[in-house]
C-alpha positions in Angstrom: -58.4 -202.0 -51.8 -54.7 -202.4 -51.5 -54.2 -198.7 -51.0 -56.8 -198.8 -48.2 -55.1 -201.7 -46.5 -51.7 -200.0 -46.6 -53.1 -196.9 -45.0 -54.8 -199.0 -42.4 -51.5 -200.8 -41.6 -49.8 -197.4 -41.3 -52.5 -196.2 -39.0 -52.3 -199.2 -36.8 -48.5 -198.8 -36.5 -49.0 -195.2 -35.4 -51.5 -196.3 -32.7 -49.2 -199.1 -31.7 -46.3 -196.7 -31.3 -48.4 -194.3 -29.2 -49.5 -197.2 -26.9 -45.9 -198.3 -26.6 -44.9 -194.8 -25.6 -47.8 -194.6 -23.1 -46.8 -197.9 -21.6 -43.2 -196.7 -21.2 -44.3 -193.6 -19.5 -46.6 -195.6 -17.2 -43.7 -197.9 -16.3 -41.5 -195.0 -15.5 -44.1 -193.4 -13.2 -44.6 -196.8 -11.4 -40.8 -197.0 -11.0 -40.7 -193.5 -9.5 -43.6 -194.3 -7.2 -41.9 -197.5 -6.1 -38.6 -195.8 -5.4 -40.2 -192.8 -3.5 -38.4 -192.2 -0.2 -41.6 -191.5 1.6 -44.2 -194.2 0.7 -47.8 -193.1 0.7 -49.7 -194.2 3.8 -53.1 -192.6 3.3 -55.6 -193.8 0.7 -56.6 -190.1 0.2 -53.1 -188.9 -0.7 -52.9 -187.9 -4.3 -49.8 -190.1 -4.7 -51.8 -193.2 -3.7 -54.7 -192.4 -6.0 -52.2 -191.8 -8.8 -50.4 -195.0 -8.0 -53.5 -197.1 -8.5 -54.6 -195.2 -11.6 -51.1 -195.5 -13.2 -51.0 -199.3 -12.5 -54.4 -199.6 -14.1 -53.3 -197.6 -17.1 -50.1 -199.7 -17.4 -52.1 -202.9 -17.3 -54.6 -201.6 -19.9 -51.8 -200.3 -22.2 -50.0 -203.7 -22.0 -53.3 -205.5 -22.7 -54.1 -203.3 -25.8 -50.7 -204.1 -27.2 -51.5 -207.8 -27.2 -53.4 -209.6 -29.9 -57.2 -209.5 -29.4 -57.6 -213.1 -28.4 -54.7 -213.1 -25.9 -55.5 -209.8 -24.2 -56.4 -210.1 -20.5 -59.9 -208.8 -21.2 -63.1 -210.4 -19.8 -65.1 -208.8 -22.6 -63.6 -211.1 -25.3 -62.2 -214.1 -23.4 -64.6 -217.1 -23.1 -63.6 -217.7 -19.5 -63.9 -214.0 -18.9 -67.4 -213.9 -20.2 -68.3 -217.0 -18.1 -67.1 -215.4 -14.8 -68.9 -212.1 -15.7 -72.1 -214.1 -16.2 -71.6 -215.9 -12.9 -71.0 -212.5 -11.1 -74.2 -211.0 -12.5 -76.2 -214.0 -11.4 -74.6 -214.3 -8.0 -73.3 -217.8 -8.7 -70.7 -218.0 -5.9 -69.6 -221.6 -6.6 -69.1 -220.9 -10.3 -67.0 -217.8 -9.5 -64.7 -219.9 -7.3 -64.4 -222.7 -9.8 -63.5 -220.4 -12.7 -61.0 -218.5 -10.5 -59.4 -221.8 -9.4 -59.3 -222.9 -13.1 -57.6 -219.7 -14.2 -56.4 -217.4 -11.4 -55.4 -214.7 -13.9 -59.1 -214.0 -14.5 -59.1 -211.9 -11.3 -56.7 -209.5 -12.9 -58.7 -209.1 -16.1 -60.2 -205.8 -17.1 -63.0 -204.5 -19.3 -61.3 -203.3 -22.5 -64.0 -203.2 -25.2 -67.1 -201.5 -23.6 -67.0 -197.8 -23.3 -69.2 -197.6 -20.2 -67.0 -200.1 -18.2 -63.6 -199.5 -19.8 -60.8 -200.2 -17.3 -63.1 -201.7 -14.7 -62.2 -204.9 -12.7 -64.5 -207.8 -11.9 -65.3 -206.2 -8.6 -66.6 -203.1 -10.3 -68.8 -205.3 -12.4 -70.1 -207.1 -9.3 -70.9 -203.7 -7.7 -72.7 -202.5 -10.8 -74.7 -205.8 -10.9 -75.8 -205.3 -7.3 -74.8 -208.8 -6.2 -73.5 -208.6 -2.7 -72.8 -212.3 -2.7 -70.6 -212.0 -5.8 -68.8 -209.1 -4.1 -68.1 -211.3 -1.0 -66.9 -214.1 -3.2 -64.4 -211.8 -5.0 -63.2 -210.3 -1.8 -62.6 -213.8 -0.4 -60.4 -214.3 -3.4 -58.3 -211.3 -2.3 -59.5 -208.8 -4.9 -58.7 -205.2 -3.9 -61.9 -203.3 -3.0 -60.0 -200.0 -3.6 -58.9 -201.0 -7.1 -59.6 -198.2 -9.6 -60.5 -197.8 -13.2 -58.7 -195.3 -15.4 -60.3 -192.3 -13.8 -59.8 -193.4 -10.2 -63.3 -194.8 -9.5 -63.5 -197.6 -7.0 -66.3 -200.2 -7.0 -68.0 -198.0 -4.3 -67.9 -195.0 -6.7 -69.7 -196.8 -9.5 -72.4 -198.3 -7.3 -73.0 -194.9 -5.7 -73.9 -193.4 -9.1 -76.1 -196.4 -10.1 -79.7 -195.9 -11.2 -80.3 -199.6 -11.8 -82.8 -201.5 -9.7 -80.3 -203.2 -7.4 -80.1 -203.7 -3.7 -78.1 -200.5 -3.3 -77.9 -200.6 0.5 -76.6 -204.2 0.7 -73.9 -203.6 -1.9 -72.7 -200.4 -0.3 -72.5 -202.0 3.1 -70.5 -204.9 1.8 -67.9 -202.6 0.1 -67.7 -200.3 3.1 -67.0 -203.2 5.5 -64.2 -204.3 3.1 -62.4 -201.0 3.3 -61.7 -200.1 7.0 -58.9 -197.8 5.9 -61.2 -195.7 3.7 -64.4 -195.3 5.7 -67.0 -192.6 4.8 -66.1 -189.1 5.9 -62.7 -187.4 5.7 -61.0 -190.8 4.7 -63.5 -191.7 2.0 -61.8 -192.9 -1.3 -61.5 -190.3 -4.0 -61.4 -190.5 -7.7 -58.8 -188.7 -9.9 -60.6 -185.4 -9.5 -61.0 -185.8 -5.7 -64.7 -186.8 -5.7 -65.9 -189.3 -3.1 -68.6 -192.0 -3.5 -71.0 -189.7 -1.5 -70.3 -187.1 -4.2 -71.3 -189.6 -6.9 -74.8 -189.9 -5.5 -75.6 -186.6 -7.3 -76.0 -188.9 -10.4 -78.9 -190.9 -8.8 -82.2 -189.7 -10.1 -84.6 -191.2 -7.7 -84.8 -189.1 -4.5 -85.4 -192.0 -2.1 -82.5 -194.1 -3.5 -80.2 -191.0 -3.3 -81.1 -190.6 0.4 -80.6 -194.3 1.1 -77.2 -194.2 -0.4 -76.2 -191.0 1.4 -77.2 -192.3 4.8 -74.5 -195.0 4.3 -71.9 -193.1 2.3 -71.9 -189.7 4.0 -70.2 -188.7 7.2 -69.4 -185.2 8.3 -66.1 -184.1 6.8 -66.7 -185.8 3.4 -64.5 -183.6 1.1 -67.1 -183.7 -1.7 -70.2 -182.8 0.3 -69.3 -181.4 3.7 -65.6 -180.6 3.8 -64.3 -179.4 7.1 -62.8 -175.9 6.9 -60.6 -174.7 9.6 -60.2 -171.1 8.4 -62.8 -168.5 7.9 -62.9 -166.7 4.6 -62.7 -163.1 5.8 -62.5 -160.2 3.3 -60.3 -158.4 5.7 -57.8 -161.3 5.4 -58.2 -161.4 1.6 -57.4 -157.6 1.2 -53.9 -156.7 0.4 -54.2 -153.1 1.6 -51.7 -153.1 4.5 -54.3 -151.4 6.7 -54.3 -152.1 10.4 -57.3 -153.7 12.0 -57.9 -153.1 15.7 -60.4 -152.8 18.5 -63.2 -155.1 19.7 -66.0 -155.9 17.4 -69.7 -155.6 18.4 -70.7 -158.9 16.7 -69.6 -162.5 16.4 -70.2 -164.6 13.3 -69.9 -168.1 11.8 -70.4 -169.4 8.3 -70.7 -172.6 6.3 -70.8 -173.3 2.6 -71.2 -176.9 1.3 -71.7 -178.4 -2.2 -74.4 -180.7 -0.7 -75.8 -183.1 -3.2 -74.4 -181.1 -6.2 -71.1 -182.0 -8.0 -69.9 -178.3 -7.7 -70.4 -175.6 -5.2 -71.4 -172.4 -7.0 -72.1 -170.4 -3.8 -69.6 -168.0 -2.3 -69.6 -166.5 1.2 -68.0 -163.3 2.5 -67.7 -162.4 6.2 -65.4 -159.9 7.9 -65.3 -157.6 10.8 -63.3 -154.3 11.1 -62.8 -154.0 7.4 -60.0 -152.2 5.7 -59.5 -149.8 8.6 -62.6 -147.8 7.5 -64.2 -148.0 10.9 -63.6 -150.6 13.6 -67.3 -151.0 14.2 -68.3 -151.8 10.6 -68.8 -155.4 9.4 -69.7 -156.7 6.0 -71.4 -160.1 5.3 -72.7 -161.6 2.1 -73.9 -164.8 0.4 -73.8 -165.1 -3.4 -75.7 -168.1 -4.8 -74.4 -168.7 -8.3 -76.2 -170.4 -11.2 -75.0 -171.4 -14.6 -71.5 -171.7 -13.2 -69.6 -170.0 -10.4 -68.1 -167.1 -12.5 -70.4 -164.4 -11.3 -70.5 -165.5 -7.6 -66.7 -165.7 -7.5 -66.4 -162.3 -9.1 -68.7 -160.7 -6.5 -66.9 -162.5 -3.7 -63.6 -161.0 -4.8 -64.8 -157.5 -5.6 -67.3 -156.7 -2.8 -64.7 -156.0 -0.1 -62.6 -153.5 -2.1 -65.7 -151.8 -3.5 -67.3 -151.4 -0.1 -64.0 -149.9 1.2 -63.9 -147.5 -1.7 -67.5 -146.3 -1.1 -67.2 -146.0 2.6 -63.7 -144.8 3.3 -64.6 -141.1 3.4 -67.8 -141.5 5.4 -67.4 -140.5 9.0 -70.8 -141.3 10.3 -73.4 -143.7 8.7 -76.9 -142.3 8.9 -79.7 -144.6 7.6 -79.9 -142.7 4.3 -76.1 -142.9 3.8 -75.9 -146.6 4.6 -78.8 -147.3 2.2 -77.2 -145.3 -0.5 -73.9 -147.2 -0.1 -75.6 -150.6 -0.3 -77.5 -149.6 -3.5 -74.3 -148.2 -5.1 -72.4 -151.4 -4.0 -74.9 -153.6 -6.0 -74.7 -151.2 -9.0 -70.9 -151.4 -9.0 -70.9 -155.2 -8.8 -73.3 -155.4 -11.7 -71.3 -152.8 -13.8 -68.2 -154.7 -13.1 -69.7 -157.9 -14.5 -71.0 -156.1 -17.5 -67.6 -154.6 -18.3 -65.6 -157.8 -17.7 -64.5 -159.4 -20.9 -65.4 -162.9 -19.6 -69.1 -161.9 -19.3 -69.5 -159.7 -22.3 -72.2 -160.7 -24.8 -71.4 -161.5 -28.4 -74.0 -161.9 -31.2 -74.3 -164.5 -33.9 -76.8 -165.4 -36.7 -79.2 -168.3 -36.2 -82.6 -169.5 -37.3 -85.9 -169.8 -35.5 -88.4 -172.7 -35.6 -89.8 -171.4 -38.9 -86.4 -171.2 -40.5 -86.2 -167.4 -40.4 -82.8 -165.7 -39.7 -82.6 -164.2 -36.3 -79.8 -162.7 -34.2 -78.9 -164.5 -30.9 -76.6 -163.6 -28.1 -74.2 -165.6 -26.0 -71.3 -165.0 -23.6 -68.1 -166.7 -22.7 -69.4 -166.9 -19.1 -73.2 -166.6 -19.0 -73.5 -167.3 -15.2 -75.4 -165.2 -12.8 -75.8 -164.9 -9.0 -78.2 -163.9 -6.4 -76.9 -161.6 -3.6 -77.9 -161.1 0.1 -75.6 -158.5 1.7 -75.7 -157.1 5.2 -73.6 -154.3 6.9 -73.6 -153.6 10.6 -72.3 -150.4 12.2 -72.4 -149.3 15.8 -76.0 -148.2 15.5 -77.4 -149.7 12.3 -78.1 -152.9 10.4 -78.5 -152.7 6.6 -79.7 -155.4 4.2 -79.5 -155.5 0.4 -80.9 -158.4 -1.6 -81.2 -159.4 -5.2 -82.8 -162.7 -6.1 -84.0 -165.5 -3.9 -81.3 -165.6 -1.3 -82.7 -164.3 2.0 -81.7 -162.5 5.1 -83.5 -162.5 8.5 -83.2 -160.5 11.7 -84.1 -161.8 15.1 -84.5 -159.5 18.1 -84.8 -161.2 21.5 -87.0 -164.1 20.7 -88.9 -162.5 17.8 -88.4 -162.7 14.0 -88.5 -159.0 13.3 -87.5 -158.9 9.6 -87.1 -161.1 6.5 -86.1 -159.9 3.0 -88.4 -160.6 0.2 -87.5 -163.4 -2.3 -87.5 -162.1 -5.9 -89.4 -165.1 -7.4 -93.0 -166.3 -7.5 -94.1 -166.6 -3.9 -95.7 -169.8 -2.5 -98.0 -167.5 -0.6 -98.4 -163.7 0.1 -96.5 -160.9 -1.8 -98.9 -161.4 -4.7 -98.8 -157.6 -5.4 -95.0 -157.7 -5.8 -95.1 -160.7 -8.2 -97.9 -159.2 -10.3 -95.8 -156.1 -10.8 -92.7 -158.2 -11.6 -94.6 -160.2 -14.2 -95.8 -157.0 -15.9 -92.3 -155.7 -16.0 -90.9 -158.9 -17.4 -93.7 -159.1 -20.0 -93.0 -155.5 -21.2 -89.3 -156.4 -21.5 -90.1 -159.2 -23.9 -89.8 -162.1 -21.4 -92.5 -164.3 -19.9 -93.3 -166.1 -16.6 -94.9 -169.5 -16.1 -94.5 -172.6 -13.9 -92.5 -170.5 -11.3 -89.9 -169.7 -14.0 -88.8 -166.5 -15.7 -88.2 -167.0 -19.5 -85.9 -165.1 -21.7 -88.7 -164.5 -24.3 -92.3 -165.7 -25.1 -91.0 -169.0 -26.5 -91.6 -172.0 -24.1 -88.3 -173.5 -25.2 -86.2 -170.4 -24.3 -83.8 -170.2 -21.4 -85.3 -169.6 -18.0 -84.4 -168.9 -14.4 -86.1 -169.4 -11.0 -85.7 -165.8 -10.0 -86.7 -162.4 -11.5 -83.6 -160.5 -10.2 -80.0 -161.4 -10.2 -76.5 -160.1 -10.9 -74.9 -161.2 -14.2 -77.1 -163.3 -16.5 -76.4 -160.8 -19.2 -78.3 -162.8 -21.9 -81.5 -161.6 -20.0 -80.2 -158.0 -20.1 -79.8 -157.3 -23.8 -82.2 -154.4 -23.2 -80.2 -152.5 -20.6 -83.1 -150.0 -20.0 -85.7 -152.7 -19.3 -84.0 -156.1 -18.8 -86.0 -159.3 -18.4 -84.0 -160.1 -15.3 -83.3 -157.0 -13.2 -80.4 -156.3 -10.8 -82.3 -153.7 -8.8 -81.9 -154.5 -5.0 -84.3 -154.2 -2.1 -82.5 -152.1 0.6 -83.7 -152.0 4.2 -82.1 -150.2 7.1 -82.8 -150.8 10.8 -81.6 -149.3 14.1 -79.8 -151.8 16.3 -81.6 -152.6 19.5 -79.9 -151.0 22.5 -81.0 -153.5 25.1 -81.7 -156.9 23.5 -79.4 -159.4 21.8 -80.0 -159.7 18.1 -78.8 -162.1 15.4 -79.2 -162.3 11.7 -78.9 -165.0 9.1 -77.9 -164.7 5.4 -78.6 -167.8 3.4 -79.0 -169.1 -0.1 -82.3 -170.7 -1.3 -80.8 -174.2 -0.6 -81.5 -173.4 3.1 -84.9 -171.7 2.6 -86.2 -174.5 0.4 -86.1 -176.7 3.6 -86.9 -174.4 6.5 -88.9 -171.2 6.8 -87.6 -168.0 8.4 -89.6 -168.8 11.5 -88.4 -172.4 11.7 -84.8 -171.4 11.3 -85.2 -168.8 14.1 -86.5 -171.5 16.5 -83.6 -173.8 15.6 -81.0 -171.1 16.2 -82.5 -169.9 19.5 -82.3 -173.5 20.7 -78.7 -174.0 19.4 -76.9 -170.8 20.1 -76.9 -170.9 23.9 -75.3 -174.4 23.8 -72.7 -173.8 21.1 -70.1 -171.2 21.6 -68.7 -171.4 18.0 -71.1 -170.0 15.4 -69.2 -171.9 12.7 -70.5 -175.1 14.4 -74.0 -173.7 14.5 -73.9 -172.8 10.8 -72.5 -176.2 9.9 -75.2 -178.0 11.9 -77.9 -176.1 10.0 -76.2 -176.7 6.6 -75.8 -180.4 7.2 -79.4 -180.8 8.3 -80.8 -179.0 5.3 -78.6 -180.4 2.5 -80.2 -183.8 2.4 -83.7 -182.3 1.7 -82.5 -179.5 -0.5 -80.5 -181.2 -3.2 -78.8 -177.8 -3.8 -75.6 -176.1 -2.5 -76.2 -174.9 1.1 -74.6 -171.7 2.4 -75.3 -169.4 5.3 -73.8 -166.8 7.6 -75.0 -166.5 11.2 -74.2 -163.2 12.9 -74.7 -162.5 16.6 -75.0 -158.8 17.5 -74.2 -157.8 21.1 -76.5 -155.3 22.8 -75.4 -151.7 22.2 -74.6 -150.7 25.8 -72.7 -147.7 27.0 -68.9 -148.1 26.3 -66.9 -149.4 29.2 -63.5 -148.2 30.3 -61.7 -150.8 28.2 -63.3 -149.6 25.0 -62.5 -146.0 26.0 -58.8 -146.9 26.6 -58.8 -148.8 23.3 -60.1 -145.7 21.4 -57.4 -143.6 23.1 -54.7 -146.0 22.1 -55.9 -145.9 18.4 -56.0 -142.1 18.4 -52.4 -142.0 19.7 -51.4 -144.6 17.0 -50.2 -147.0 19.7 -52.1 -150.0 18.4 
């Protein structure tokens, strides 16, 4: 027993020394922030967020160094427990009496409970859903932007609440108390940059989530609908030193938002006049990642250079040649993922439900991605799709084409899905409840689509994989008289609108909005509240292929003479 106590004393001393060191570091950082020549003005500045977190950490460190009974902790103090009870019951008079009796109570923190560690009394009021308690604490000059140890304000914690509280009333009270940090671009952010609107992804009930978002989200929110001023063009990403020149025969805009998800696993590629191959060629793509963003980011980075490599020696794209290039492009993207060390499978021994030894496979990065790719030339439009992202083509006022989703259809395409199910079954997988399973076991991994890039666990049989990477490739001639536009989008868009519905929306919007980025953003914002998924799309407007005018002829002459 004596030996145990001696070891315990030594352990406590080490912990005490560590806390003292942390406290000293916190105080140094506070001093540095105080002495900064340019004080932080914006709540969203990293420095300001850090300032509040550091001050909370310093307070907590000092509190933990005190003896249990004397620590400023409302979990263990009798008066602290009383004011917490009053807050949870909405007893405004009792809150004021206790605060008057001991003003330091308003500085107390939760130090014993894991789920509320570092939170202030205002955080507790927000979690309790008592707007009257919030108003009482605000009248006592408590800071509505005070944070816990990871930068969460009271608005953050209530935004993630699944408890049966009056969510709307509490959110309104906290928003009104923070005029300097209103929803949108100026919304408060936690230590990782997530806003209260971003925290609504934790709410399970759909109606409650929508109620919270209506109050917490405004366009420009960095967690859900960040404003992006620069297009992500593969021509700009390329470090080839190749000159781009000449007018393009299409205009485009794009938008990619995390929506109601914590992370955005989608990537978008859009670029005209790529790599000096041919000034009338443009490449567009949407990659909808799942299981992480590794595969979608890989495809985003590699598709431009690969397309340039495949196309550089081609002088004239016929339909067959363009189709071949698109098929080979998908093959090279898939081969690149397979040969990349981050995605390679490794095997390990395990047991099945009956206790028998079996071999299982895993990968450092087991993510996958769907792909919808489009290429336009002077005379052709080519689509290649793998998975359930979709591309549509509109000519004049008519929807003339839509790619086929590689998943169980809601209606139609029964012949395609029956063939897919047979292929999957022969490969050792199974299909049920609109999902594709890795094997016949109901508890095995599963995906929503039957084709994708990556997802190498489903491709242990390279000859006949459960999930295929085979694309559908379709080539069209461009209309010589009518204006055309095409849309490439992830399933987060198509879960909300049909191809025909999106066509109608775009035909109504495009004449009134010159910037196709604005058009794309409007569609994405409209869809994201119903989708509960990342939402990404590219809108491309193709000009009628009329006879070249004098300006184009002069431009070609200048290019031939190497003058531009």
